[in-house]
N, C-alpha and C positions, 0 to 999 in steps of 0.2 A: 246831261242825262235827262230824259223826259220823264215826267211823272206818269204813273199808271192810274188813270181814273178808276174809282170804285174799289181800289184795294184798301182794305181797312187795316188798322194797326192792332195793337194789343187792346184788351178790354179797357174801356174808358177813354180810348184815344179816338179822335175824329180826324186825325191827320192822315194824308195819303202817304204812300211809301215810295221810295226811290230805289232804283236797282241799277247797280253798275252794269254797263254794257247794254242799256236799253237802246231802242231804235234811235237812229240819228235823223234829224230833220232833213227833208229833201234839200240837197244842194249844200249842206253844211260840211265843212272839212272833217275828215276822219284822220286825225293826227295824234291822238292822245293814247291810243292803246298801248304803245310801247313805253310811253312816258309814265303813265299811271299804272301800267301793268294790270289792266282790268280783269285779266284772266285769273288773278290772285284773289278776286272778291268772292264773297259768299252771299248771293242774292236772297238766300233764305232768311238772312238776318237783316232786320230793318235798321237803317242808319239812326232812326229816332231812339232805338234801344241800345245799340252798340255800334257806333261808327267805326271803331277800330276793327271789329270782326267783320262788319259789312264790307269794308274795303280790303281786308287782308285775310279773311276767313279760310278760303281755299288754300292759300299759302300756309297758314298756320296749321292746317290739317295734314298737309303733305310734305312740307319742308323738313328736312332732316338736319339736325345739328351735326356738323363735322365731328368726327371722333376725337380730334385733337383740340376741340374748343368747348367752352361751357355755354356758348350762346351763338346765335346767328341772327342776321337781320340787315337792315339798310346800312347801318354804320359798318358792319362787318364786311359787306360786299365791297365797300370803298376801301376798307383797310386791307382786304385781300388784294385788291387791284394795286394799291400803293406798295404793298409788300412784294408783289410780283415785279412791279416796275423797278423797285430798289434792287431786287435780286438780279434782274437783267443788267442793270447798271454796274453792279459789283462784279458780276461774272465777266462783263466786257472789260472793266478796268483791270481785273485780275489777269486776263489773257494778254494784256499789254504791259503788265507791271514788272516789278523787279523780280529777279530770280529767287528761288525758295530760301537761299541762305543770305541774300543781300538785303541790307536794311533799307527800307523804302524812304524816299524823300518826296515831300509834297503831300498835301492832304489827300488827294485822290489816290495816290499810291499807297498811302498809309491805311485808308479804309479798305482798300482791296486786299492788302496784306493781312490785316486783322481778320477779315472775312475768311480768307483762305486758311489762315492758321486755325481758326475754330473748326473749319470743315475737316481738318486733318485729325480724324478721330483716333487713328492708330498712334499718332504722336501723343495725344492727350492720354490715352490708355497707358502708354509706356511710362509716362511721367507719374501716373497714379496721384497720390496726395503729396508728393514731394514739393510741388510748387507752393503748397500751403504752409510749409514748415516755417518760413520766415515770419509769418503772422501768428501761427499757433504756438511756436516754441516760447516766445516771450510771455504769453499768458500762462502756460503750464509751468514755467520756471519762476514766476513771480514769487518772491520769498515772503511777502507780506501784502496787506491790503493797500498800503500806500504805493508800493511798486506796481500793483495791479492797476490802480487808478491811473498811474502814469502811462502804462501800456495801453489802456483804453483811450486815453486822451490822444495818444500817438496814432490812433486809427481815424483821426479827423478827416483825412482825405477819403477814406472808404465810406464814411457815413455813420457807422455804428461806433459811438463813443461811450457806450455803457447805458446807465440809467437816465441819461440826459441827452438831448439833441441840441447842437449849437449850429447856427446858420447866420448868414448875413443877407439882409434885404433892405429895401427902402424903409425909412423910419415912418411909422404910422403918424407920428406927431410932427415930423419935419420932412416932407417929401422932397426936399432939396438935398437930403443927405441919406447915407446908409447907416445902419446900426446893426448890432448883434441881436439875435433872438435865442432864447433858451426855453426848451419845452420838454415835456415828459417823453420817455422812451423806455426801451428795455424789454419789450414783449415780443413773443414769437407767434402768438395767435392773433387773429385779425382785429380783435377789439377787447377792451377790458371786460365786457360783459361775458365773454367766453370763459373767464376764470371764476365767475360767481353764479351764473344762472344754471339751474338744474337741467334745463333743456339741453345744455351743452356738456353734460357729464360724460357721455360716450365719446365726444370729440376730445375732451381732456385726456381720457385714457388713451385714445389713439395718438394724440400728440405726444404724450409721455413715451409711448412705445416707439414712435418715430424718432424722437430725440435720442433715445437709447440706441437705436440701430445706427443712426448717423454718427454718433460718437464712436461706436464700435468700428464702423467702416473707416473712420479717420484715425483709429488707433489711440483714442484719448483715454479710455479707462485705465489701461496699464500705466500710462504716464502720470495719471492723477494718483496712482497708487490705490485705486479702489479695490475692494475685496473680491470682485468677480472679474478681474482683468483677463482679457483673452490673449494668450501668448501665441500669436499667429506669425508675425514677422516683425522686422525692425521698423521703428517709426519712419514714416515717409515712403515705405514700399508701396507697390501697386495695390490697388484696392480689390482686385479680382480675388486673390487668395483670401484676403480678409473677408470679403463678402461670403465666400464659401464657409469660412469658419463661423461667421455670424449666423448663417443659415442653420448650421449644425447646432450651435449653442443657443439659438433663440436670442432673446434680448436680455436674458438674465445676467449676462456678463456685465452690463452697465446699468442695471436698475438703479443702483444708488446714485451715480452721477446724474441720470435723467431725473430722478426724484428730487435731487438738489436743484436742478434747473427749474423744475416746476414749482418748487417751494419759493425760490427767489422771485420768479415771475408773478406768482400768485400774490406775494406780498407787495410787490411793486404795483400790480394792477389795482390793489385796494386803494391806492392813492391817486390813480388816474382819473381825470375828468372824463365824463362821457362826451360823445360827439356833438350833442346838442349844446352843451355848455361851452365847448370849444368854438362854436360858431359866434358866440357873443363877443363882439369887438370890445365893448366896454370892459368885460371881465378879463379878457386876455391882454389888454393894453396896460402893462405894469412896468414902467421904466424903473430900473434899479442900477445902482453902481455895483461894481464887483464887491466892494466891501460890504454893502448892504445885503446883497443876495447870499454871499457866503456866511455872513453873520446870522442869517435867518435859518440856516440849516447846518448847525454844528454836527460833527460826526462823520462827515464825508471829507476826504482829503482833497480839498479844492485846489490847493496850490500844486500838488503833485499832478493832478488831472490836467491842469492848465499847462504845466511844464511839458507834459506829453504832447499837448497840442502845439507847443512851441517847437518841439522836435519835428513834428509833421510839417509845420510851416517851413522850417529850415530845409528839410529834405525836398520840399517843393520849390526851393529857391527863393523864398520870401520870408517875411516875418509875420508875427501875429497882428501887427499894425493896430493894436488896441482891441483885438477881439475880446469881448466880454468885459472890457473896461466899464462900459455901460451896456445894458442889455434890456430888451423888453422880455420880461419873464411871463410866459403865457399862462402858466398854472402855478401861481406863487405858493399855494399851500401844499403842492406836490413836493417842493424842495425839502422841507423838513421831514416829510414822510419818507422820501427817498433816502435821506441821510440816516434815519432810524433803521430802515431796512438794511442799509449798508453796514451800519454799526452792529446790528444784531445778527447778521449773517456771518458764518465762519468763512475762513479763507478758502477752504475746499468747496464750499457752496458757490462762492463767487467765481472761483476759477472754472468750475464745471459750467456755470452759466455763461461766462465769457467765452470759453472754448466752444460751447455750442453755437454761439452767435458767429464766431469766426468761421466755423464749418458751414453753417447755414448761409452766410453771406456769399460764400464762394462755391457752393455746391454745384450750381449750374455750369461752372467752368471746369469741373474736375471730371474724374473717370465715370464711366457709365453706371457703375453700381450706386454711386452717390447721386448722380443725376436722376436715376430711376426711383430711388428712395425718396428724394426730394419731390419728384412728380407725384409719387404715390400718395403722399399726404396732402400737399398743398393744392394739387389739381384734382386727383381722383377722389380723395376723401372729402375735401372741403367744397369742391365745385362739381363733382360728378363727371369729370372729363375721363374719357375712356382710353385715349392714347396720347403718348408723348408727341409733341410737335416734331415734325421732321427737322433734321439738323440744319438744313439750309435756312429754315424760318428762324430758328434760334440764332443762327449766325447773323442774319439781317437784324434781328432784335438787339444783338450785342453791339453791332456797329451803330445802330440808332441810339442806344443808351450811352455810348462812350464818345462817339464823334459824329453825332447825328446831324449837326449843322454842316459838316463837310459833305455828308451824303446829300443833304438838302440842296446844297449849291449845284450839284450835278443833276439832281432830280428836277429842279426848276428849269434848267436849260432845256430839258427834253419834254416836260409835261405841263408847262403853264404858259399858254399863249398870252401875249400882251392884251389881246382883245377881251380875255376873261377878266383881267384886272380892271380894264376900263368899264366893263359892264357892272362889275361889283362896286366900283366907286359910285356909279349912278344909283344903285340899289341902296347903298349905305347912306348916301345923301338924302334919298327919299325917306328912308326910315327915320333919320334924325329929324327931318322936317315934320314927319307925321307925329313924332314924339313931341316936338315943339308945339304943334297945334293942339295936341291932346292936353299937355300940361297947362297950356295957357287958358284952357277952358274948364279945368277941373273945378267942380262946384264944392267939393269937400275940403279944399285947401285954401287957406287965406292968401290974399294977394302978396304979402311979403314972402311967404314960403314959396309960393309959385314963382316969384321973381328969382329967388335964389336957386330953385330947381332949374330954371331956364338958364341961369348963369352957368351952372354946372354942365348942362347939356351943351352949351356953346363951347366949352373947353374940352369936349371929348376928342380923343385922337384915334382915328381909324388906322389900322395897319392891315394891309391886304397882300396875301400871296407869299411874300418872303421878305427878309430883313434888308435894309439898305446897306448894311455892313455885315460881312460874314465873320464868324469867330476864327481866331488865330490858333491853329493847332501845331505851329512850328516846333513847340517844345515837346510834343509827344513823340516818344520813341516806340515804334512798333518792332518788337523783336520776333523775327520769324521763328516759328516753332515753340513759342512760349506765350500762350494766350494771357496767362495771369500777369506776367511781367508787363505786357503791353497795356493791359487794363490798368495796372497800378500807375503806369506812366501817364495815362490819360486822366486818371483820378488826381494825380499830383498837379497836372496842368490846370484842371478845373479848380482845385483848391487855391492855387496861386491866383487865378482869375477872381475867385470869390473873395479872398482876403484883400486883394488889390482894390476892391470897392471901398473899403474903409478909408475915410479921409479923402476920397476922390469925388468929383462931381457925379451926380446921378446920370447913368447912361440911358438916355431916353430912346435909343435905337435898339436896345436889347430886346430879343424875343425869348419867351419862355417855352415856346413850342417850335418844333422844326417844321419846315414847309410840307414835308411828307406825312405829317400827322393829320388824321381825320378828326378834327375837333375845332374848337374856337374858344376864346376866353375873354373875360373882362378883368383888368388889373386895377383895383381901386386906388392904389397909391400912385399910379400913373394916369388914372382916369382914361384908360385906353381900351379899345376893343380890337381884337386880333383874330384874323381869319386866315389860317394857313392854306396854301394852294390846294392841298389834297381834298379838302371838303368841298371845293368848288366844282363838283361833278354831279351828275344825276344820282339819286332823285332830288338832291338839294338844289342843284343849279344845272339847268339844261338850256344852252343857247337856242335850241330848236323848239323849246316849249313856249306856251303862251304865258303872259304875265301872271295869270291866276296861279299857275303851277309854281312859278319861280318865287312869287311873293309869299306863298304859303310854305315854300321850302326854305331856300336860303334867306329869303326876306324875314321869315319868322325866326331863323337862327340869328340873324343880325339883330332883330328886335329883342330877342332873348338876351343877348350879350349886353345891349344897351340897357335893358331892364335890370341887369345885375347892378348897374350903377345906382339904382333906386330900390333895391330889395332890402331885406332886413339888415344886411351887412353894408351894402353899398351906400345906403341912405345915411350912414353915419360918417361918410367922407364928403368933403366939399369938392369943388371943381379942381382944386390944385392937388388933390390926393391926400389931404390932411384930415385926420379924424377931427371932426368939428360938429357941433350941434347947431345946424342952420334951420331948425324947426321950432315953431311955437309948441308949447305943451299941448294945446288943443289939436293941432294938426298931427302931432306925433300920436296922440291917442286915437284920432280918426284912422290913421294909417294902421296902427296896431289892431284896432277892432276888425279891420278888413283882413289882416293877416291871420288873426285868430279864427275868423270864419273859414278861411281857406285851409288852415291846419285841421280844423274840425272835419271838413269835408274829406280830406285825404286820410285822416285816421281811420276812416270807415272802409278803405279800399283793401281788398285782399286779392292777390294774383289769381286769375282763373285757374291756372294749372295746379296751384296748391290747393285750391278749393276742390277741384276734381279729384285730386289724390286723397284728400281727407274724406270725401264722400265715398270713394271706393273702399277705404279702409274702415269706415264707420266712425271716423273721428269727428266730433262736433265742429261745425264751422267756426264757432267762437274761439276754438283753439288754433285756428290757422293763423300764421303770422300775418300782420297787416303793415301797411305803409306807416312810417313814422312821420306824421305831418310836420312836427317841429324840426326834424332833421332835414326834410326835403323842402322846407318852406321857401328858401332862397331860389331854388331851381323852379319851384312851382310859380313863384311870382314872375320869374323870368319867362316861363312859358306863357303865362296868362297875358302879361304885357306884350310879349313878343308876337303872339298871334293877333291880339287886338290891334296893335300898332301896324303890323304887316297888312292887315285888312284895310286900315285907313290909308296906308301908302299905296295899296293896290287901287283904291278908289281915286287917289290923286293921279295915278298913272293913266287910268281910264279917262279922267277929266282932260288930261293933256291931249288925248286922242279924240276929244269931242264927244265922249260918251258920258252922259250926265248921271247915270245910275247903274247899279249892278243889273237891274232888270233889262236895261237897254244894251248891255254887253252881248256880243254874239254867243250863240249856242254852238259848242264844238263837240262833236261826237255825242250829241244828245245831252250834253252836260251844260247847265247854266254856269254863269261866272262864279256864283257862290258855291255851287256844288263842286266845280273843279278846284276851287280854293280849299274847301274842307277835305276833299278827297286827297289832295296833295299833302295836307297836314297829316292825315291818317297814314298816308303812304310812308312818310319819312320815319314814323315811329314803328314801322313793321319790325318785329323781332320776337324771338322766343328764347327762353333760358332753360337749362336743365334745372330740375327742382332744387337740388342742393345749392346751386349757384343763386337761384332766385331767393332762397332763404338768406344766404350770405349777404346779398346786396341789400336786402331789407334792413340789415343790421349796420352796414358800413357805408352804403352809398347815399350821398345827398341828392341823388336823382331818383325820381319815382319810376316804377316800371313803365315801359312804353305804352301799354294799354291805357294807363291812367294819365300819362302825358298827353295822350290823344283825347280820351273821353272825359277825363276830369276837367280839362280846360274848356272844351267846346260847350259843355253844359252851362258854363258861366258867360257865354258870348251870345248876345241877342241875335246876331246875324245867323247863327247856326239854326235857331228856331225858325227864322224866316226861310232859310235855304231848304229845309226839309219838313216844314209844317209840323214841327214838334209841338205836342199838346200834352195836357194833363193825362196821366196814365201811361205815357211813354216812359221807358226806363231812364232815359237821360234828362227827363224834365226836372227842372228846378223852379220853384216859385220865384217870380221876379225879385221879391225882396230877399231871397236867399242867394241870388247870384252875386258873385264878388267881382267888382270892377275897381281897379286901383289906378292904373295909369292910362 
């Protein structure tokens, strides 16, 4: 993009402005319009003031969020493409699969049958809530709290085991072994703050009403013996007639059970750690023996709870294999709090609460009345979504959640060319080398700590596209016409796989995302960076784009994930994946000072859409929710390091081509090398949220909103100032001493 001489900036600025779509130099190639989508820009907004809106403004003004989603943007376009591709694959497999009454054999046939079963809505409606009885009945018949604890433990395969969550993962303190983890659980609202903050009072009322209605639809109140039981039909009958009765009676019929649920959850929430505290590796790393952790929390029937887990393991064809014999207790002071809540709550309180979670966990797989009520609260009320997702999308989501790696195996065969993997391997190698050079020259870090950081970097393991070994789903039984039975079988298979880790060597080939997932991750206990196939598409990766676009796209994503190895959490692990202090006290303080400065920057950011809403309603801007810098610090460090290192890697790529500086790089479509780079960065964060969803994300999401992942980062990068002649008085200007540079 060519600069426009004589165009002035905001008052106090002497910098020129740049405009997307400016004239191309004679003879220069015009190849970027489709890649950067320059028609989405808003040339009225200067990049020096708001790069995000300068590049994406017209799109932001005109793009409509689909009625069945809370947001839209770059990631969502790719997710839509992956979803459509998976649908086509499943439809094709289903057309060649087993008959409707024939049990499928082979992973491909199983995922096709599961997909088809979910699409058979008439069958689901005919079954009503009967498929839920095998899970709901033990809860409602539990004669005492000890029996109820055993019932909850027996739900280990399903995931909800009551007020605690148990899992198996690589040991923080010994990355050559697996261990158990035990953490807080038991809530139905998104976060513990929803139970205590006055701003969420209306949502608490809506949640209680939702719980009441769901319990009515499932026929729970009359079986609990509550005073307002609805005598509609026999337990387990279809929910349609029940829905009509609930509509006529309102929610009064189960006000007491719903109030019991809310009372139990509110009490549990008072002991929950907030999300910032849960990010602190030192605080959550608390190895305990079974004897020690149970002794710390008298009042909860621990042995009965674990006996229920043993039943679940036996049903899955395995044993507990030492589950919780030793465990990392993530929130140790929550345990005695939870035990007191259990002890102080009546049996009917706990049964109502447990019954609610049984219904909630399975609502999406049941009849339409339950599905729509579940959608009405969790999507419409909490996120502002207008319409339920089409059934085929939910069917794809079910397959993804239960047998996603089987679907991924088919997806990769069709949608991941080998040349993409080879190109990615080069990019990853470049980013690792750029990090190596950057760390080696860090002035704020002592030589010893620098050496240990480089040792860790040397041990990074990249995984690209898809796993070397696919998961085995041979034990899964897909029962045609019974979605919930099929899901339970898949859950039992997954439980057996999870418990099988205990006492076994660590599986370093395991992937925690499927290839069709549009995302990437860093795993600190494996010291690995993982890039599923589905993210390797435009705008993140485009084989037809020039290096500036790809390095600021997928290159910055690669750099971001590498950066997680050195963020506030990752920096507490060494290169083997073990929690270890490899820092000097002085270096750690220098690092912390930089993170505190970045936290302070992000604490000031408020989403533009929420500010506009406040201004329209006369609400003071100070009351608009803002980014939680402490919650998002890990991702912000990843973004800052990712972009800076991607820029260094791009410079290295130019050098290989004989180009000695950014200024000497060719101008394409009127855009300089640096301009293309930063435009690509702004392009990948294109997105918009519904206001309710934006507020929810500020509470629960460790990622900052896209506008600040773009603007909040570039204002800390000196090359951005060079690219656009940013000067004092420009909105994105930061004094040099205020700019944060870490890696």
